[in-house]
C-alpha positions as CSV (number, residue, x, y, z in Angstrom):
1,M,69.2,148.4,139.6
2,M,69.1,145.0,137.9
3,P,65.8,143.1,137.6
4,A,65.6,140.4,140.3
5,D,66.2,137.5,137.8
6,E,69.3,139.2,136.3
7,E,70.6,139.9,139.8
8,A,70.2,136.3,140.8
9,A,72.0,135.1,137.7
10,F,74.8,137.5,138.2
11,E,75.3,136.4,141.8
12,R,75.2,132.7,140.7
13,A,77.9,133.4,138.1
14,E,79.9,135.3,140.7
15,E,79.8,132.4,143.1
16,A,80.7,129.9,140.4
17,A,83.7,132.0,139.4
18,F,84.8,132.2,143.1
19,W,84.7,128.4,143.5
20,C,86.4,127.8,140.2
21,V,89.3,130.1,141.1
22,R,89.4,128.8,144.6
23,L,89.6,125.1,143.4
24,A,92.3,126.0,140.9
25,A,94.4,127.7,143.5
26,S,94.7,124.8,146.0
27,P,92.9,121.9,147.5
28,L,89.9,122.8,149.7
29,D,89.9,122.3,153.4
30,Q,87.0,120.2,154.8
31,A,84.9,123.2,155.7
32,S,85.3,124.8,152.2
33,Q,84.6,121.5,150.6
34,D,81.4,121.1,152.5
35,A,80.4,124.7,151.6
36,F,81.1,124.0,147.9
37,D,79.2,120.7,147.9
38,A,76.2,122.4,149.7
39,W,76.2,125.2,147.1
40,I,76.3,122.7,144.2
41,A,73.5,120.7,145.7
42,A,71.3,123.7,146.5
43,D,70.2,124.4,142.9
44,P,70.8,122.6,139.5
45,A,71.5,126.1,138.1
46,N,74.5,126.4,140.4
47,A,76.1,123.3,138.9
48,A,75.4,124.5,135.4
49,A,76.9,127.9,136.1
50,F,80.0,126.2,137.6
51,E,80.4,124.0,134.6
52,E,80.3,127.0,132.3
53,V,83.0,128.8,134.3
54,V,85.1,125.7,134.4
55,V,85.0,125.5,130.6
56,L,86.3,129.0,130.3
57,W,88.9,128.5,133.0
58,Q,90.2,125.4,131.3
59,G,91.0,127.6,128.3
60,V,93.9,129.1,130.3
61,D,95.5,125.8,131.1
62,W,98.1,126.2,128.4
63,V,99.4,129.4,130.0
64,K,98.7,128.5,133.6
65,D,102.4,128.4,134.5
66,A,103.4,131.7,132.9
67,P,104.5,134.2,135.6
68,E,102.0,136.8,134.5
69,M,99.1,134.3,134.8
70,I,100.2,133.1,138.2
71,A,100.3,136.7,139.5
72,H,96.8,137.6,138.1
73,R,95.4,134.3,139.4
74,A,96.8,134.8,142.9
75,E,95.4,138.4,142.9
76,A,92.0,137.1,141.9
77,V,91.9,134.4,144.6
78,E,93.0,136.8,147.3
79,S,90.5,139.5,146.3
80,L,87.8,136.9,146.1
81,R,88.7,135.6,149.6
82,R,88.5,139.1,151.1
83,T,85.2,139.9,149.4
84,N,83.6,136.7,150.7
85,E,84.9,137.3,154.2
86,R,83.2,140.7,154.1
87,R,80.0,139.1,152.6
88,W,79.9,136.5,155.3
89,S,80.6,138.9,158.2
90,R,78.7,142.0,157.1
91,G,76.4,141.0,154.2
92,P,76.7,141.9,150.5
93,A,80.0,143.4,149.5
94,P,81.1,145.2,146.3
95,R,82.0,142.9,143.5
96,R,84.3,145.1,141.4
97,P,87.7,144.3,142.9
98,W,87.7,140.6,142.5
99,V,85.7,140.7,139.3
100,A,88.4,143.0,137.8
101,A,91.1,140.6,139.0
102,L,89.3,137.6,137.5
103,A,88.8,139.5,134.3
104,A,92.5,140.2,134.2
105,C,93.2,136.5,134.5
106,F,91.1,135.8,131.4
107,A,92.5,138.8,129.5
108,M,96.0,137.2,129.9
109,I,94.9,134.3,127.7
110,F,94.9,136.7,124.7
111,V,98.0,138.6,125.7
112,L,100.1,135.5,126.6
113,G,98.8,133.6,123.6
114,I,100.4,136.2,121.3
115,Q,103.6,136.9,123.3
116,I,104.4,133.3,124.3
117,F,102.8,130.9,121.8
118,G,102.3,132.7,118.5
119,H,100.1,135.0,116.5
120,P,96.3,135.4,116.6
121,V,94.2,133.6,114.0
122,Q,94.2,135.2,110.6
123,V,91.2,134.7,108.3
124,Y,91.3,134.3,104.6
125,E,88.0,134.0,102.7
126,T,86.3,134.3,99.4
127,G,82.8,135.1,98.4
128,I,80.6,133.3,95.9
129,G,82.2,133.3,92.5
130,E,85.5,134.7,93.8
131,R,88.9,133.0,93.7
132,R,91.9,134.2,95.6
133,I,95.6,133.5,95.9
134,A,97.4,134.5,99.1
135,T,101.0,134.1,100.4
136,L,101.1,133.3,104.1
137,E,103.8,134.7,106.3
138,D,105.9,131.5,106.1
139,G,105.9,131.6,102.3
140,T,103.1,129.0,101.9
141,R,100.9,129.7,98.8
142,L,97.2,129.5,99.5
143,T,94.8,129.2,96.5
144,M,91.1,129.4,97.4
145,D,88.0,128.4,95.5
146,G,84.8,130.4,95.8
147,A,82.8,130.5,99.1
148,T,85.8,129.3,101.0
149,R,87.1,130.2,104.4
150,V,90.6,129.3,105.9
151,E,91.7,130.3,109.3
152,V,95.5,130.4,109.9
153,R,97.6,130.4,113.0
154,M,101.4,130.4,112.9
155,D,103.1,129.3,116.1
156,A,106.7,128.8,116.9
157,D,106.6,125.0,116.5
158,R,103.8,124.4,114.1
159,R,101.5,126.0,111.4
160,R,97.9,125.4,112.0
161,L,95.2,126.0,109.4
162,T,91.5,125.2,109.5
163,L,89.4,124.8,106.3
164,V,86.0,126.0,107.6
165,N,84.2,125.5,104.2
166,G,85.0,125.3,100.5
167,R,88.2,124.1,98.8
168,A,91.8,125.3,99.0
169,K,95.1,124.3,97.6
170,F,98.2,124.5,99.7
171,D,101.7,124.8,98.2
172,V,103.5,124.4,101.5
173,A,106.8,126.2,102.3
174,H,109.3,123.6,103.4
175,D,110.0,123.7,107.1
176,P,110.6,120.2,108.7
177,L,110.8,121.6,112.2
178,R,107.4,123.3,111.9
179,P,104.8,121.0,110.2
180,L,101.7,122.5,108.6
181,S,98.3,121.0,109.4
182,V,95.0,121.6,107.8
183,L,91.9,120.7,109.9
184,A,88.8,120.1,107.8
185,R,85.9,119.3,110.2
186,N,87.3,116.3,112.1
187,R,90.0,115.3,109.6
188,L,93.6,116.5,109.9
189,T,96.1,116.7,107.0
190,V,99.7,117.2,108.1
191,A,102.7,118.1,105.9
192,T,106.1,119.8,106.1
193,G,106.7,120.8,102.5
194,T,104.4,119.6,99.8
195,S,101.5,120.5,97.5
196,F,97.9,119.3,98.1
197,S,94.3,120.4,98.1
198,V,91.6,119.9,100.7
199,E,87.9,120.1,100.0
200,L,85.0,120.0,102.4
201,L,81.7,118.5,101.2
202,P,78.6,117.4,103.1
203,R,79.6,114.4,105.2
204,Q,83.0,114.0,103.6
205,M,86.4,115.6,102.9
206,R,88.8,115.1,100.0
207,V,92.5,115.5,99.7
208,V,94.4,115.5,96.4
209,L,98.1,115.1,96.6
210,Y,100.2,116.8,93.9
211,E,103.7,116.6,95.3
212,G,105.5,115.3,98.4
213,K,103.8,113.4,101.2
214,V,101.0,114.1,103.7
215,E,99.5,112.3,106.7
216,V,95.7,112.3,106.9
217,M,94.3,111.6,110.4
218,A,91.0,111.4,112.2
219,Q,90.8,113.8,115.1
220,A,88.7,112.4,117.9
221,D,87.5,114.0,121.2
222,R,90.1,116.0,123.1
223,G,92.4,116.2,120.0
224,R,93.4,112.5,119.9
225,E,94.5,111.7,116.3
226,T,94.7,108.4,114.5
227,S,96.0,107.8,110.9
228,L,93.2,107.1,108.4
229,L,95.5,105.0,106.2
230,T,97.7,102.9,108.6
231,R,95.8,99.7,108.2
232,T,94.8,100.2,104.6
233,A,98.2,101.1,103.3
234,S,99.9,98.3,105.1
235,A,97.6,95.8,103.5
236,D,97.6,97.2,100.0
237,A,100.3,99.5,98.6
238,D,97.9,100.8,96.0
239,A,95.8,102.3,98.8
240,A,98.7,104.6,99.9
241,L,98.2,108.3,99.3
242,V,100.9,109.3,96.9
243,P,101.1,112.2,94.3
244,G,98.5,111.8,91.6
245,K,95.9,110.2,94.0
246,E,92.9,111.5,95.9
247,L,91.7,110.5,99.3
248,V,88.0,110.6,100.1
249,A,87.1,110.2,103.8
250,S,83.8,110.3,105.5
251,T,83.5,112.9,108.3
252,E,80.7,111.0,109.9
253,G,82.0,107.4,109.8
254,T,85.2,105.4,109.1
255,Q,84.9,105.0,105.3
256,V,88.1,105.9,103.5
257,R,89.1,105.3,99.9
258,V,92.2,106.3,97.8
259,A,92.2,106.3,94.0
260,K,94.1,107.7,91.1
261,T,92.9,111.1,89.9
262,D,93.4,113.2,86.8
263,V,95.7,115.9,88.3
264,A,95.2,118.4,85.5
265,R,91.4,118.1,85.7
266,S,91.5,118.3,89.5
267,L,93.0,121.8,89.1
268,D,90.6,123.2,86.5
269,W,88.8,125.1,89.3
270,E,91.9,127.3,89.6
271,N,91.2,128.5,86.1
272,G,87.5,129.1,86.5
273,Q,86.3,125.7,85.2
274,L,84.6,122.7,86.7
275,S,85.1,119.3,85.2
276,F,83.1,116.2,86.0
277,E,83.7,112.6,85.0
278,G,80.9,110.7,86.6
279,E,80.6,112.5,89.9
280,P,77.2,112.4,91.6
281,L,74.9,115.4,91.0
282,A,74.9,116.3,94.7
283,L,78.7,116.8,94.6
284,A,78.5,118.7,91.3
285,V,75.8,121.0,92.8
286,E,78.0,121.7,95.8
287,R,80.9,122.8,93.6
288,I,78.7,124.8,91.2
289,N,77.1,126.7,94.1
290,R,80.5,128.2,95.0
291,S,80.1,130.4,91.9
292,A,76.3,130.4,91.4
293,K,74.4,133.6,91.7
294,E,71.2,131.6,92.3
295,K,71.7,128.6,94.6
296,L,71.0,125.2,93.3
297,V,69.0,122.9,95.6
298,I,68.4,119.2,95.1
299,A,64.7,119.0,96.2
300,D,64.4,115.3,95.3
301,S,66.8,112.8,96.9
302,A,66.1,110.4,94.0
303,I,68.3,112.5,91.7
304,A,71.2,113.1,94.1
305,N,73.3,110.2,92.7
306,Y,72.7,111.0,89.0
307,R,76.2,110.9,87.4
308,I,77.5,114.1,85.7
309,V,79.9,114.3,82.9
310,G,81.2,117.6,81.3
311,T,83.2,120.7,81.7
312,F,81.6,124.0,82.6
313,N,82.7,127.6,83.2
314,A,82.3,128.4,86.9
315,G,79.4,130.7,87.3
316,D,77.6,129.6,84.1
317,T,74.7,127.9,85.9
318,E,72.5,127.7,82.9
319,A,75.1,125.8,80.9
320,F,75.4,123.3,83.8
321,L,71.6,122.9,84.0
322,E,71.4,122.3,80.3
323,G,74.1,119.7,80.6
324,V,72.3,117.9,83.4
325,A,69.0,118.0,81.6
326,A,70.7,116.4,78.5
327,L,71.9,113.5,80.6
328,H,69.0,112.9,83.0
329,P,65.3,113.7,83.4
330,V,65.5,116.6,85.7
331,H,62.9,119.3,86.2
332,I,64.0,122.8,87.3
333,D,61.7,124.8,89.5
334,R,62.8,128.5,89.5
335,Q,62.2,130.2,92.8
336,P,63.4,133.6,94.0
337,G,67.1,133.3,94.7
338,M,67.2,129.6,94.1
339,L,66.7,126.8,91.6
340,L,65.1,123.6,92.8
341,L,66.0,120.4,91.0
342,R,63.5,117.5,90.9
343,R,63.1,114.4,88.9
344,G,61.3,115.1,85.7
345,G,58.7,113.1,83.9
């Protein structure tokens, strides 16, 4: 037997699921609407449980018209109706029949997602100090820096990738009917056949374009997308993102800038080297940490914007620290598993 609090939570979730499926099936009559309103008003926990179920139910919206989904949903509604009739006429009734039907509804999300709309997500990732090259099923070449994770989903009409962390270069297989997009936090880069890299850093993302053309967009709530460069590019042709340039966009605000970049230097990381020409220490540390056995931590914000110049082998943390110390007064506090960087005397 369940403890009383677990039993109450289960019954609340059961009731929330009933109302969710009932509302999705057809408009409520007045009596049912009054019953629903009374249940919501009876306890704030009821409203919270209902909202949680609705979030899950809305996940099936994209397959709601599939015949399999309609059949399972109808079965769930009918089984729920019979269960509640028994409950209201004879007291508590077994949950299993309608729970199974409702579970079948949600199970169809996964099945139909594969059969109708595409493949499940595939994950490509590297550990600290590891670099990897992979060829995706469409022929796109994916090159990954250390400590990087890319999630890939290939659908019939588009190729959707998500850069979760790190940096990756995409040599995109040409397919104008199926654009490839890379989502990095809330910034979306879209291409059909081109070569570019995307890097995620704290509070910003960077795109370097090597060949072809891409569109970089801000992704707002509910998937609404707006171009980051529409206004800028129309006012200044030099601000357009073309091969040989890098776009730097804030992921927390609206700041965007485009500038020329040294293409060869921007690819040094593929060969295990990291080159800096005036980048701030905070950015350099982020990149060094993708290959560092001991994590570097900036423990003093006053040094975060120190400018770094030099080329270092990825993973050679000591050489990097010596280079930093030669340029700026930085003190290194060695702690177990990490190196704290502070302003020196």
